[in-house]
C-alpha positions as CSV (number, residue, x, y, z in Angstrom):
1,X,15.0,-18.8,0.2
2,X,17.4,-17.3,2.8
3,X,16.4,-15.6,6.0
4,X,17.0,-12.1,4.8
5,X,14.6,-12.5,1.9
6,X,12.0,-14.1,4.2
7,X,12.4,-11.2,6.5
8,X,11.7,-8.8,3.6
9,X,8.6,-10.7,2.6
10,X,7.3,-10.9,6.2
11,X,7.8,-7.1,6.6
12,X,6.0,-6.6,3.3
13,X,3.1,-8.9,4.3
14,X,2.6,-7.1,7.6
15,X,2.7,-3.6,6.0
16,X,0.3,-4.7,3.2
17,X,-2.1,-6.3,5.7
18,X,-2.1,-3.1,7.7
19,X,-3.9,-1.4,4.8
20,X,-6.8,-3.9,4.7
21,X,-8.7,-2.5,7.8
22,X,-8.8,1.0,6.3
23,X,-9.9,-0.3,2.9
24,X,-12.7,-2.4,4.4
25,X,-13.8,0.4,6.7
26,X,-13.9,2.9,4.0
27,X,-15.8,0.7,1.6
28,X,-18.3,-0.4,4.3
29,X,-19.1,3.1,5.6
30,X,-18.5,5.1,2.5
31,X,-16.9,7.7,4.8
32,X,-13.3,8.9,4.6
33,X,-13.7,12.4,6.2
34,X,-11.1,11.6,8.9
35,X,-8.5,10.4,6.3
36,X,-5.9,12.9,5.0
37,X,-6.1,13.2,1.3
38,X,-2.5,14.4,1.1
39,X,-1.2,11.6,3.2
40,X,-2.7,9.0,0.8
41,X,-1.5,11.0,-2.3
42,X,2.1,11.0,-0.9
43,X,1.9,7.4,0.4
44,X,0.5,6.0,-2.9
45,X,3.1,7.9,-4.9
46,X,5.8,6.5,-2.6
47,X,4.6,2.9,-3.0
48,X,4.5,3.3,-6.8
49,X,8.1,4.7,-6.8
50,X,9.2,1.8,-4.5
51,X,7.8,-0.7,-7.0
52,X,9.7,0.8,-9.8
53,X,12.9,1.1,-7.8
54,X,12.7,-2.5,-6.5
55,X,12.2,-3.9,-10.0
56,X,15.2,-1.8,-11.2
57,X,17.5,-3.1,-8.4
58,X,16.0,-6.6,-8.5
59,X,14.7,-6.6,-4.9
60,X,11.8,-9.0,-5.3
61,X,10.4,-8.8,-1.7
62,X,10.0,-5.0,-1.9
63,X,8.7,-5.2,-5.5
64,X,6.1,-7.9,-5.0
65,X,4.8,-6.7,-1.7
66,X,4.5,-3.1,-2.8
67,X,2.9,-4.1,-6.0
68,X,0.2,-5.9,-3.9
69,X,-0.1,-2.9,-1.5
70,X,-0.4,-0.3,-4.3
71,X,-4.0,-1.3,-5.3
72,X,-5.1,-1.2,-1.7
73,X,-3.6,2.3,-1.2
74,X,-5.1,3.4,-4.5
75,X,-8.6,2.2,-3.4
76,X,-8.4,4.3,-0.2
77,X,-7.3,7.3,-2.3
78,X,-10.2,6.7,-4.8
79,X,-12.7,6.4,-1.9
80,X,-11.3,9.6,-0.3
81,X,-11.7,11.5,-3.6
82,X,-15.2,10.0,-4.1
83,X,-16.6,10.4,-0.6
84,X,-14.3,13.1,0.8
């Protein structure tokens, strides 16, 4: 695996990991009042589109890492809609 691909995976790992604290906090407290619904709607849509795009252009780091990030973002969106 060359350095550019490793860089792509490292960036994806860091961005995906950055979602985990919000997911855990939201599940633990059942509170999402300070989270913007529209931000997560737009963000989740963007991640989904990136997954599709990355598969179409065969960019595996972007495809794989965003496919992992998508359920995390969706879970925050779900919690926001459930607990507001």
